[in-house]
C-alpha positions in Angstrom: -14.9 -36.5 236.2 -16.2 -39.8 235.0 -14.1 -39.8 231.8 -10.9 -39.4 234.1 -11.8 -42.1 236.3 -12.3 -44.3 233.1 -9.1 -43.1 231.7 -7.2 -43.8 234.8 -8.7 -47.5 234.7 -7.8 -48.2 231.3 -4.3 -46.6 231.5 -3.7 -48.8 234.7 -5.2 -51.8 233.0 -2.8 -51.2 230.1 0.4 -50.9 232.4 -0.7 -54.0 234.1 -1.1 -56.0 230.9 2.7 -54.7 229.8 4.3 -55.4 233.1 2.8 -59.0 232.8 4.1 -59.4 229.4 7.3 -58.1 230.1 7.7 -60.2 233.3 6.7 -63.4 231.0 9.6 -62.4 228.7 12.4 -62.1 231.6 10.8 -65.5 232.9 11.5 -67.4 229.6 15.3 -67.9 230.1 15.0 -68.9 233.6 13.7 -72.7 232.9 15.8 -75.5 234.9 18.3 -77.2 232.9 17.3 -80.5 231.2 13.9 -79.2 230.2 13.3 -79.9 226.3 14.6 -77.3 224.3 11.8 -77.5 221.4 9.2 -75.1 222.5 5.7 -76.4 221.3 6.6 -77.9 217.7 9.5 -75.4 217.2 12.7 -77.2 217.1 15.2 -74.6 218.3 18.5 -76.7 217.7 17.3 -76.9 214.1 16.6 -73.3 213.8 19.9 -72.6 215.4 21.9 -75.1 213.2 20.4 -73.5 210.1 20.8 -70.0 210.8 23.1 -69.1 213.8 25.8 -72.1 213.7 27.7 -70.8 210.7 28.8 -67.6 212.7 28.4 -68.7 216.1 29.5 -72.4 215.9 27.6 -75.6 216.4 28.1 -75.5 220.4 27.7 -71.6 220.5 31.6 -70.9 221.5 32.1 -68.7 218.4 33.2 -70.3 215.4 35.6 -67.7 214.4 35.5 -63.6 214.8 32.3 -63.4 213.1 30.3 -64.7 216.0 30.2 -63.8 219.5 30.9 -66.7 222.0 27.2 -67.7 223.4 28.7 -69.9 225.9 30.3 -67.3 227.9 29.0 -66.8 231.3 30.0 -63.4 231.7 28.1 -62.4 228.4 24.9 -64.4 229.3 24.6 -62.6 232.8 25.1 -59.3 230.9 22.3 -59.5 228.5 18.5 -59.7 229.4 16.3 -61.9 227.2 14.8 -59.0 225.8 17.8 -57.7 224.2 18.9 -61.4 222.9 15.6 -61.6 221.4 15.9 -58.0 219.6 19.7 -58.6 218.4 17.9 -61.8 216.8 14.9 -60.0 215.6 16.6 -56.6 214.4 20.0 -57.6 213.9 23.1 -56.0 215.8 26.5 -54.7 214.4 27.5 -57.3 212.1 24.7 -59.8 213.0 21.8 -59.9 210.3 18.1 -59.5 211.2 16.3 -62.6 211.2 12.8 -61.0 212.0 11.3 -61.2 208.8 12.5 -64.8 208.1 11.7 -65.9 211.7 8.1 -65.8 213.5 8.3 -64.3 217.3 7.8 -68.0 218.6 10.4 -69.1 216.5 12.9 -66.2 218.1 11.8 -66.9 221.6 12.8 -70.4 221.2 16.1 -69.4 220.0 16.6 -67.3 222.9 15.7 -69.8 225.1 18.3 -72.3 223.2 20.8 -69.7 223.7 20.1 -69.7 227.3 20.8 -73.6 227.2 24.3 -73.1 225.9 25.8 -71.1 228.7 28.8 -72.8 230.6 
């Protein structure tokens, strides 16, 4: 009986930890406009220019048919921060994966940057 209680307490603690992390992930994209794009000492604008602008355009509007229009309000509302993070890290359709090239913190900064492109 004691082992079951310990197992349940540990499971509950783990679930609360995961829930808190998920909530933090979702909250990242909801910062007010005008907040600096750089997170910590990561320059998301420079990361975007180096890794994303070639296909998505300098302003995110989709330079050509290779890149999605990241400024689209409809698209922005249809995707979660988690999906954007996963797309950057793991790739999606024609988009290459950047998970081995960029750190999680850099990808998180790019997610916040992409959210600020919404028109």
